[in-house]
N, C-alpha and C positions, 0 to 999 in steps of 0.2 A: 814094280808089280803091274801086270796087265789085267785089264778087265775084259772078259769075253762075253760079247753080246749074243753070240750064237755059235754053232759049230763052224760056220764059214766066215765069221766076222771077228776081228780082234780090234779093239779100240783102246785109245790111250786113256789113262786115268784122268778124271775130271780136272785135277789140279795142274795137269800138264798141257791142257788144251791151249794152244795158241793159234793164231791165224796168220796166213801170208796173204797180203793184199796187193792186187794189181788193179789198175784203173784205166779206163779209156774215156776220152772226152765224149760229152753228149750235149745236145741242145735241149731246150725246153720240150718235154714230151708229155703226152697224156698217159694216164695210168695203163691203158691197154698197150700203148706203144712201149712203155717200160717193161711190161710183162713180156711182150714179144721179143724185145731186145735180150732180156735174160734167157728166155727159152732158146732162142737161136744160138746164143753163146753156149748153152748146155749141150746142144746137139753136136758141138765140136768134140765132145767126149765119145761119141758114137762112131765106130769104125765098121767097115764092111766085115760080115761074118759074125757080128755080135748078136747075142740075145739081150733084148732091151726091155726093162720094166717101163710101161707106159702109164703115167700118172693120171690123176683125175682132177678136174677143176679148170678154171678160166686160164690160168697160166700155163698148166700142163698141156692144155689143148693146143697152144701155139707150138709146143715142141713136137707133138704128134703130127700136126700139120707139116712142120718142117721136115720131119723124117719121111713122111709120105712124098713130099715134093722132091727130096734128094733121091729117093728110090725111083721116082718116075723119071728123073733126069739122068739116071745111071751113075750118079756120084756116090751112092751107097748101093751095095749089093749084098744078097744073102743075109738080110736082117730078119730076125724073128722077134715079134713083139709079144709081151705078156701084159695084157691090160689089167687095170686095177678096178674096173667097174663095167657094168653093162654099157653105160654111156660111152666110155672110152673104147670098148669093144666095137661098138657101132661106128664110132668115128674112124677108128683105124681100118675097120673092114671097108668102109667107103673110100678110103684112100689107097686101098690095095696093098696094105701092109700085112705080110704073112703073120699069122697069130698062133699062139700056143698057150697052154696053161702050166702052172707049176708041176702038175702031175707029169707033163711031157718034157718040161724044161726046168728042173729043180734048181739049177745054178745059172744065175744071170750075170752078165758082164757089167751092166750098169743099169740103174734105174733113174728116171728123171721125173721129178714131181714138184708141185708147189707146196706152200705152207701158209698157215694162217697167222703164226707168230714165230719169230726167230730171236733167240736170246744171244748174249755175247759168247756163250759156250758152244753155239751152233746146235742147241737143243731146240726142238720145235713143237708147236701145237699144229695138228692137222685134223682133217675130218669134218670140217664144217659143211662140206659138200656131201657127207653121208657115206664115204667109201673107206673109212679109216681101217677097218679090219683087213680088207683085201690089200690096201695100200701098205699096211705094215707087213703083211706076209710077203708081198713081192719085194719090198725094199729090204727086208732082212735077208732074203735069198740072194741079194745082189752083192757082187764084189765091191761096187762103188755106188753110193747114193748121192746123186747131184740134186740139190734143192734149189728151186728157182723162185725168186720173189722180187717185188718192187720194194723200195725202201720204207713204204708205209707199214710193212709187216715186222719191222724191227722193234723189239721191246727190251727193256732193261731186265725183266723177269717174266717168265711164262704166266699167263693170266693177266698180264699188265694191260692189255688192250681193253679189258672189261667186256670182251665178246665171249662167245661160247667156247668151252672146252668140252668136247663131246665124249660121251661114254656109251658104247653099244651094249645093250642088255637084251636078255631074252624076253619075250612077250609075257610069259607066265608070271603072274603076280608082280607086274611091273611097278605098281604103286608102292608095294613093300620094298622093292629094290631101290626105287627113287628115294624113299624115306631114309633108308640106310646110308645111301650116298650123301644125303643132306646132313646126316648126323656124324659123319666121319671126322675125327679130330684133325686129321691130316689135311683136310680141306675146309677147316673151320672158317665161317664167314661167307661161304659160297651160297649161291641160290641155285637149287636144282629144279629144272623145268623139263617136262616131257616135250620133245620136239613134235610139233603138229604139222600136218599137211591138210590145210583146210579145217574141217571139223573132226578129222580123224588122226590118230597117231601116224607120224612119218614112219615108213617101213623101209629098211635097208635092202640092198641086193640079197642079203642073207636072211631075209624075213625076220629081222630083229627090230627093236625100237631103239631110239637114241634119247638119252637124258643129257641135256646141256647144262653144264656147270658154269655159272657166271660169278666172277670174282671182282671185288672192288679194289683189291690190292694184289700184287703178284703172289703166286704160290710160294710159301716160305721154303719148302723142301720138296722139290719135284720128284726126287727119287723116293722119298717116303710116301708121298701122295700116290705115286705109281703103284707101289707094292700094296698099299692099303686098299686102293680101288680094285686091283686085280684079285685081291684076297676074298672079295665079297661074292657069295654064291649068287648067280644070276647075271653077273658082269661077264661079258664076252671080251671086250678089250676097251682101251681108251685112246684119246687123241694125243697123249704125251709121247713123242718120239724122242727118246733120250739116248745119247751116245750112238746115234745112227747116221747122222749126216757126215759125209766125207768132204764134200765140196758144197759151198753155198754161193750162188751167183746172185748178186743184188744190183738191180738197176735203179738208178736215181738221177737226180739233177746234175750230179757231179760225174756221171758216167756209170760204167759197169765195174763193180768190185767182185773179185773172185777170192773167197775166203776158204782156206783149206785146213782141215784138221790134220795135224801131223801124224804120219803113220809110225807105229812102233816098230823097232827092229825085230825081226823074226830070229 
């Protein structure tokens, strides 16, 4: 039985998820160097003529830089990028990467983006940079989603880092929505906090607010949590990216690992 994540994406059932691992040697590197190593490896999936989803965040920025460099050198041609945030749009524009939106390019060949947490099933938490909605839209429209991280992002279960799992909400009655999130049985034990920017609420590129959920222990059932959060009126989307990652590139002290979710037979 296959699980269909969208009209364009077919993913394997959770209990069949396995990974194929390849590694390359590495010396002791800083976290930024590890991020760059993962990002450059991910750009190997980009070929001339492709439409590419451009992620947001410190790791994804290295991939955008690399694509811009290869275009300038003529090693990539006819690339169109679809940015996931205003920040990425401005970066790509400065590098001379031709850009489009999902309205203009609704089907992407590949998307490259970072993650805040990655579990053994290649499910991830994203969006601590505030771009989770646009990231999810672009990555769901991509035939292949390549996730890039350093090994500090690996967790046994989502929420296990005790850092924020973001939920984008509308501004209207945001305190009411925050309280309902706090009281959801599926995320019992979490602490819900409105994300602030100085003394004012943080505002996303979509003019929404973000509620950050903090867990002391990993989320027991991420699928159930996802459905319960999305069912609340006032919620736009959340940072649980489930059954979406096709390839995860992890840079660490032992080198670069490439973990792949097996593709089901069509």
